Structures are given as C-alpha cells and as structure tokens.
C-alpha positions in Angstrom: -11.7 196.9 24.7 -12.2 200.5 25.8 -15.6 202.0 26.7 -16.7 205.5 27.2 -19.1 207.0 29.7 -21.5 209.9 29.3 -23.3 211.6 32.2 -27.1 211.7 31.9 -29.7 213.8 33.4 -32.0 212.4 36.2 -34.9 212.2 33.9 -33.1 210.4 31.1 -33.4 206.7 30.7 -30.1 206.3 28.9 -27.4 204.6 31.2 -23.9 205.9 31.4 -22.0 202.7 30.8 -24.1 200.7 28.4 -24.2 200.4 24.6 -27.2 202.2 23.1 -28.9 200.5 20.3 -31.8 201.6 18.0 -35.1 200.0 19.1 -36.3 197.2 16.9 -40.0 197.0 15.8 -40.5 194.4 18.5 -39.1 196.6 21.2 -41.0 197.0 24.4 -43.6 199.8 24.2 -43.1 202.4 26.9 -45.8 202.6 29.6 -46.6 204.8 32.5 -44.6 202.3 34.6 -41.4 203.0 32.7 -39.9 205.6 35.0 -37.2 205.5 37.6 -39.6 205.3 40.6 -41.5 202.2 39.4 -38.6 200.4 37.7 -35.9 201.1 40.3 -37.1 202.6 43.6 -40.3 200.6 44.3 -38.8 197.2 43.4 -35.6 198.0 45.4 -37.7 198.8 48.5 -39.9 195.7 48.0 -36.9 193.5 47.8 -34.8 195.1 50.5 -37.6 195.6 53.1 -38.3 191.8 52.7 -34.7 190.5 53.0 -33.8 193.1 55.6 -35.9 191.2 58.1 -32.8 189.0 58.7 -32.0 191.6 61.4 -35.1 190.6 63.3 -33.3 187.6 64.5 -33.2 188.8 68.1 -37.0 188.8 68.1 -37.3 185.0 68.0 -33.8 183.5 68.6 -34.5 182.8 72.3 -37.9 181.2 71.4 -36.2 178.9 68.9 -33.6 178.0 71.5 -36.3 177.2 74.1 -38.4 175.2 71.7 -35.4 173.2 70.5 -33.9 172.8 74.0 -30.5 174.2 73.0 -28.3 177.1 74.3 -28.9 180.5 72.8 -25.2 180.6 71.9 -25.7 177.5 69.7 -28.7 179.0 67.9 -26.8 182.2 67.3 -24.9 180.4 64.6 -28.0 180.6 62.4 -27.7 184.4 62.2 -23.9 184.3 61.8 -24.2 181.8 58.9 -26.9 183.9 57.2 -24.5 186.9 57.2 -21.6 184.8 56.0 -23.6 183.3 53.1 -24.9 186.8 52.3 -21.4 188.1 51.8 -20.0 185.1 50.0 -23.0 184.6 47.7 -22.7 188.3 46.7 -19.0 187.8 46.0 -19.5 184.8 43.8 -22.8 185.7 42.1 -22.1 189.4 41.4 -21.6 188.6 37.6 -25.0 187.0 37.5 -26.6 190.2 38.9 -24.5 192.2 36.4 -25.9 190.2 33.5 -29.6 189.8 34.3 -31.2 191.5 37.3 -34.6 189.9 36.6 -33.0 186.4 37.0 -31.1 187.5 40.1 -34.4 189.0 41.6 -36.0 185.6 41.0 -33.1 183.7 42.5 -33.3 185.9 45.6 -37.1 185.4 45.9 -36.9 181.6 45.7 -33.9 181.3 48.1 -35.1 183.8 50.7 -38.7 182.5 50.8 -37.7 178.9 50.8 -35.1 179.5 53.5 -37.6 181.5 55.7 -40.4 178.9 55.4 -37.9 176.1 55.8 -36.7 177.6 59.1 -40.3 177.3 60.4 -40.5 173.7 59.2 -37.2 172.8 60.8 -38.3 174.2 64.1 -41.6 172.3 63.9 -39.6 169.1 63.2 -37.1 169.8 66.0 -34.2 169.5 63.5 -31.5 171.9 64.5 -29.3 171.5 61.4 -32.3 172.4 59.3 -32.4 175.9 61.0 -28.7 176.4 60.1 -29.2 175.1 56.5 -32.4 177.1 55.9 -31.9 180.3 57.8 -28.1 180.3 57.4 -27.3 178.9 53.9 -30.4 179.0 51.7 -31.8 182.2 53.0 -28.3 183.7 53.1 -27.9 183.2 49.4 -31.2 184.9 48.8 -30.0 187.8 51.0 -26.7 188.2 49.1 -28.2 188.1 45.6 -31.2 190.3 46.7 -29.0 192.9 48.3 -27.0 193.4 45.1 -29.9 193.2 42.6 -31.3 196.7 42.8 -28.1 198.7 43.5 -26.6 199.2 40.1 -30.1 199.6 38.6 -30.7 202.6 40.9 -27.4 204.1 39.9 -28.3 203.8 36.3 -31.7 205.4 36.7 -30.3 208.1 39.0 -27.1 208.8 37.2 -26.7 212.4 38.6 -27.6 211.3 42.2 -26.2 207.9 42.6 -25.5 208.2 46.3 -29.1 209.2 47.0 -30.3 206.3 44.9 -28.3 203.7 46.7 -29.2 205.3 50.0 -32.9 204.8 49.3 -32.5 201.1 48.7 -30.1 200.4 51.6 -32.3 202.5 53.9 -35.1 200.1 53.2 -32.9 197.2 54.3 -32.1 199.1 57.5 -35.7 200.0 58.3 -36.9 196.5 57.8 -36.2 195.6 61.4 -38.3 198.5 62.7 -41.1 197.6 60.4 -41.1 193.8 60.9 -40.2 193.4 64.6 -43.6 194.4 66.0 -45.4 192.4 63.3 -43.4 189.3 64.1 -44.1 189.8 67.9 -47.8 190.1 67.2 -47.9 187.0 64.9 -45.9 184.9 67.4 -48.5 185.8 70.1 -51.4 185.2 67.7 -50.5 182.2 65.7 -47.3 180.8 67.2 -43.6 180.8 66.3 -43.7 178.2 63.5 -46.8 179.7 61.8 -45.2 183.2 62.0 -42.5 181.9 59.6 -45.1 180.4 57.2 -47.3 183.6 57.2 -44.5 186.0 56.6 -43.0 183.7 53.9 -46.2 184.2 51.9 -46.1 187.9 52.5 -42.4 188.2 51.4 -43.1 186.0 48.4 -45.8 188.4 47.2 -43.6 191.5 47.9 -40.5 190.1 46.2 -42.5 188.8 43.2 -43.9 192.3 42.7 -40.4 193.6 42.8 -39.4 190.9 40.2 -42.2 192.0 37.9 -41.4 195.7 38.2 -37.6 195.9 38.1 -36.1 196.9 34.7 -32.9 198.4 33.4 -33.3 201.8 31.7 -34.4 201.8 28.0 -31.4 201.3 25.7 -29.2 199.5 28.3 -27.3 196.6 26.7 -25.1 194.3 28.8 -21.6 194.1 27.4 -19.4 191.2 28.5 -16.5 192.8 26.8 -16.7 195.9 29.0 -16.8 194.0 32.3 -13.9 194.0 34.8 -12.7 190.6 35.8 -12.7 189.8 39.6 -9.0 188.7 39.3 -8.1 192.2 38.0 -10.0 193.9 40.8 -8.4 191.9 43.5 -4.9 192.8 42.2 -5.5 196.5 42.9 -4.3 197.6 46.4 -7.1 200.2 46.4 -9.7 197.5 46.5 -8.2 195.9 49.6 -7.9 199.3 51.3 -11.6 199.9 50.7 -12.4 196.3 51.8 -10.5 196.8 55.1 -12.2 200.1 55.9 -15.6 198.5 55.1 -14.8 195.4 57.2 -13.7 197.4 60.2 -16.7 199.7 60.1 -19.0 196.6 60.2 -16.9 194.9 62.8 -17.0 197.9 65.2 -20.6 198.6 64.5 -21.7 195.0 65.2 -19.4 194.9 68.3 -21.2 197.8 69.8 -24.7 197.0 68.5 -24.5 193.5 69.9 -23.8 194.9 73.4 -25.9 198.0 73.4 -28.8 196.5 75.3 -26.5 195.4 78.1 -24.6 198.8 78.1 -27.9 200.6 78.6 -28.8 198.1 81.4 -25.6 198.9 83.3 -25.8 202.6 82.7 -29.4 202.8 83.9 -28.6 200.7 87.0 -26.3 203.4 88.4 -28.8 206.2 87.8 -30.5 207.5 91.1 -33.9 207.0 89.6 -33.4 203.2 89.2 -30.6 202.4 91.6 -32.9 201.4 94.5 -35.2 199.0 92.6 -35.1 195.3 92.9 -34.5 193.1 89.9 -38.1 192.7 88.8 -39.0 196.3 89.4 -35.8 197.5 87.6 -36.6 195.3 84.5 -40.2 196.6 84.3 -39.1 200.3 84.8 -36.3 200.2 82.2 -37.9 198.0 79.5 -39.7 200.9 77.9 -36.5 203.1 77.9 -34.4 200.3 76.3 -36.9 199.4 73.7 -37.4 203.1 72.7 -33.6 203.6 72.4 -33.3 200.5 70.2 -36.2 201.8 68.0 -34.5 205.2 67.6 -31.2 203.3 66.8 -33.0 201.8 63.8 -34.1 205.2 62.6 -30.5 206.6 62.9 -29.2 203.5 61.0 -31.7 204.3 58.2 -31.0 208.0 58.2 -27.3 207.3 58.1 -27.7 205.1 55.1 -29.6 207.8 53.2 -27.6 210.8 54.6 -24.0 209.7 54.1 -24.5 208.3 50.6 -26.3 211.6 49.6 -23.4 213.6 51.2 -21.0 211.7 48.9 -23.0 213.1 45.9 -21.9 216.6 46.9 -18.3 215.9 47.7 -15.4 216.0 45.3 -14.5 212.5 46.4 -16.8 209.8 47.7 -14.3 208.9 50.4 -15.2 212.1 52.3 -18.3 210.4 53.7 -16.2 207.6 55.1 -13.8 210.1 56.7 -16.7 211.9 58.4 -18.0 208.5 59.6 -14.7 207.4 61.1 -13.7 210.7 62.7 -17.2 210.9 64.2 -17.0 207.3 65.5 -13.5 207.8 67.0 -14.6 211.0 68.7 -17.7 209.5 70.4 -15.7 206.4 71.5 -13.0 208.5 73.0 -15.6 210.6 74.9 -16.7 207.5 76.7 -13.1 206.7 77.7 -12.4 210.3 78.9 -15.6 210.9 80.8 -16.4 207.3 81.9 -20.0 207.8 80.8 -20.9 204.1 81.0 -19.7 203.7 84.5 -21.2 207.0 85.6 -24.5 206.5 83.9 -24.2 209.6 81.7 -27.1 208.6 79.5 -27.0 211.5 77.0 -23.4 210.8 76.1 -24.1 207.0 75.8 -27.1 207.7 73.5 -25.0 210.1 71.4 -22.5 207.3 70.9 -25.1 204.6 70.1 -27.0 206.8 67.7 -24.0 208.2 65.8 -22.2 204.8 65.5 -25.5 203.3 64.2 -25.7 206.1 61.6 -22.1 205.6 60.5 -22.7 201.8 60.4 -25.6 202.3 58.0 -23.8 205.0 56.0 -20.8 202.7 55.3 -23.1 200.3 53.5 -24.9 202.8 51.3 -21.7 204.8 50.3 -19.8 201.6 49.3 -21.2 201.0 45.8 -20.8 204.6 44.7 -17.2 204.7 46.1 -16.4 201.5 44.1 -18.0 203.0 41.0 -15.7 205.9 41.4 -12.6 203.7 41.3 -13.7 200.8 39.1 -16.3 202.2 36.8 -20.0 201.5 36.3 -19.7 198.6 33.9 -18.9 196.0 36.5 -20.0 197.7 39.7 -22.2 194.7 40.8 -19.3 192.4 40.5 -16.9 194.6 42.4 -19.6 195.4 45.0 -20.3 191.7 45.5 -16.6 191.1 46.1 -16.4 193.9 48.6 -19.5 192.5 50.5 -17.3 189.5 51.4 -16.1 191.8 54.1 -19.6 191.7 55.6 -19.4 187.9 55.6 -16.2 187.9 57.8 -17.3 190.8 59.9 -20.6 189.0 60.7 -18.5 186.2 62.2 -16.0 188.4 64.0 -17.9 191.5 65.3 -20.1 189.9 67.9 -17.4 187.4 69.0 -14.8 190.2 69.4 -17.1 192.2 71.6 -17.9 189.1 73.7 -14.3 188.2 74.1 -13.3 191.7 75.3 -16.2 192.0 77.7 -15.7 188.5 79.1 -12.0 188.9 79.6 -12.0 192.5 81.0 -9.7 192.7 84.0 -12.4 194.6 86.0 -15.8 193.1 85.3 -17.5 196.0 86.9 -16.2 198.1 84.0 -16.4 195.5 81.3 -18.2 197.5 78.7 -16.0 200.5 79.2 -13.1 198.2 78.2 -14.7 197.9 74.8 -14.4 201.6 73.9 -10.6 202.0 73.5 -10.5 198.9 71.2 -13.2 200.4 69.0 -11.4 203.7 68.8 -8.2 202.0 67.7 -10.0 199.9 65.0 -11.9 203.0 63.7 -8.5 204.8 63.5 -7.1 201.9 61.4 -10.2 202.2 59.1 -9.6 206.0 58.8 -6.0 205.4 57.8 -7.1 202.9 55.2 -9.7 205.3 53.6 -7.1 208.1 53.6 -4.8 205.8 51.6 -7.7 205.2 49.2 -7.9 209.0 48.7 -4.2 209.2 48.2 -4.4 206.5 45.5 -7.3 208.4 43.8 -5.2 211.6 43.8 -2.1 209.9 42.4 -4.1 208.5 39.5 -5.6 211.9 38.7 -2.2 213.5 39.0 -0.7 210.8 36.7 -3.4 211.4 34.1 -2.8 215.1 34.3 1.0 214.6 33.7 0.3 212.3 30.8 -2.1 214.8 29.2 0.4 217.6 29.6 3.2 215.5 28.1 1.1 214.8 25.0 0.2 218.5 24.6 3.8 219.6 24.9 
C-alpha cells in the first residue's frame, strides 16, 4: 500500500508520514503545552539525560569491584552487557516504539529505574550476578527503548530541521555524563555507594515520569500498520548493511580510543619536562587536574558533535556528507599521530586535537544516523529501522574496548603501546569511509533510476 509524504513547516503540527483525520468531538483540546518544545524537546531531554548516565560507569566501577572483592575486569562486564542489551532491545522493540511512544516511555522508565535501584540492592547483598542482571540486562532494556522513544517524535515536530531535532535529544544523552558524574561523586561521599543508587533512582523516576506525561505525537498523527516497513525487508537491502557497518566502525574506533584516553594522557604528560622529574605520588597529584579537565572537555565536544554534525546534514544535499566529514577528519588526526609520534613525544596539543575531534565525530555518528535512515527508508518506520541499526552499538560495545586492550597489550614495543593503536584506527576509519561512499553511490543510482523511468514515461 503506497503512502505519500508532504513537507511541513516547523510550526506546523501535521506530520509528514501520517494519515490525517478530522478531529472528533472527543478529541483532545489543545493547550499551551501542545507545542514542539513541550511535547518533543523537553521530554526527550528528560529521558535522555536520565538514561545517558549509563556512561558514568567509570565513576563507581572500581568501588563496586572493591566492595564485592572482584577484579575490575570482571565488573566491567556490567557496562558491556548494558550496551549490548541497549542495542538488542532497540532492534527488537523498535515496532513497539513506532506504535505507541507513551507505552515505550513507560517501559523505559520502569526498566531503567528498576535496574538502577536493583544494582544498588545487588551491591548491598554482595550478589555479583545481580549487578549483571540489573545494570546489564534490565537497565539495558530501559536504555534501548528510552533511546529510541523521542527520536521519531522530534523528527515529526521539526520536519524541516530533523537533524537539529535529533541532535538536541542525542546531545542530552552525551551531556548526561558531565552533569551526573560530579553529583554521583558527591552522593557517594555523602551517603555511600549503595544509597547513591537509591537516591538517583528516585530522581530519574521523577524525571522520566515527567517525560512520559509530556511526550505526544503532533496533532493529527495516526499510526498506520499498513505503511510500516518490515524488518525483513530492511535487512535484505545492501544499503542498510553498509550504513550498519559504517556506524559500527565509528563506535568501535571511538570506544577504542575513549577507553584508553586517560592512559594516553598519562604517558604523554610523563615525558613532558614539566612533569618528567616527579615521583609517582607527585606526578599523580600534579596531573590529576589536567586529565580531569581534558575528560570534561571531551564530554562537551561529544555533545557539540552530536548537535553539530546532525545539523550540518540538514544543510547538505545528502545526509551522508556528515559521515564523510567525520571519517575524513578522524583518519587525518590518527595519521598525524603516526607521522609526528605525538604520543611518544608528548606533543599535547596534537593529542588533544585528536581526542576532541574523535569524540565529536563519535557523538555526531549517533545523531546523524536516524535522519540518514529516514532518507533511505522513509519516515513511516524510522523507529524500527533505527532500532535495527542500533544493534551495531550492541556489538561495538563488546568489541571496542577489547580491541584496544588487545592491541595495547600485544604491542611489540610496550614503550610505544598506545602509538600502535593509531594505524589500526586509521585503517578502520578508512573502511567506514568506503562503506559510506558506497551508501552515497546507492542513493545516486536510485535517483538516476527514477529519473530514467520518469523520462521514459514522458517520451
């Protein structure tokens, strides 16, 4: 059954892909809340800033390991499982989000809050599997459903600036770490590790419940099961897998670098004349502020990249252009490290440029994905297709950190172990660039084919 789409102005409340029906006498009476800021932006930020705190894992993972008397590498599986279940729940529950975003917002609230509070209870009980079940599986489902829930809604409300809209939401997810990390640190000091989980579970429950109450589709939107694209159909198209591969490699490379950036900074600072003569304790004290500042600025670049690259795609003929910029930029900064040996020489400005730009590209890859998928598969099932593509995040969450650890551990020269990571990242980014160029070629061939068919009919 064919459907037609009509562009709408930013102030309109009529979506581009939905059936429009005449309002019934019992229809909802519009209120001052019925605008795109209160029905799309605010609930998106409330949900994403809550669930984005999954990236605060580094704040308390060592404390959990110490309290439960296990190795940090064992506890690390809690975060890996959370990312895996995020991606897989998004892949399988995308149609649920497509059909009813209020139900999906409620599912996200219940799973995320229960998993977060359950993690605290598991730590208090000394039950390690409970941490994996609660933080990994239960909370992971809340993450996946909550991540998807606001995205299409924002694209409907901001039909003329879809990239900007998705960037706003995903930037909230990226900023969550910068917002919540100091709060978590203060709560751990004030009330203890376990109580920190309980207190923030209540806070996130309130925030996400407010998001659930506010979120609405634009007036006149009607879900059409007949218009949706089946997952099997999507997965048969090579262009989907090319996008999936590019997205997967961007996350894998980003995580590989981000997981090692603290140690990279440590080694780079150690060879600088200012710090070279210090003993271990004095060096740690002198560099702690520098490293924490860099990590905070990283979070800002991550958020700016999420907003900036998706907004850039609004002004390009093809959405893929944003990914081309991301990959070319990332290849360039990695090759600069190889050519100038900046990590070994302690060339801090060049290292910072690499970390900041890769973080920006990492964030931009997330925010540009839904509008790129909408370009190729249409708006009617964008939540379903987006969910399928997020399965790449699930696998990258398992492979990124481990890949970096393997390369660093098995480097032939351990004194240059982090420098060994740069050529590998450059190669993987190059593969991602080739994949996205193939996506652009597919888009062009489809357009050319349509033009030929139209010309044939007119002849």
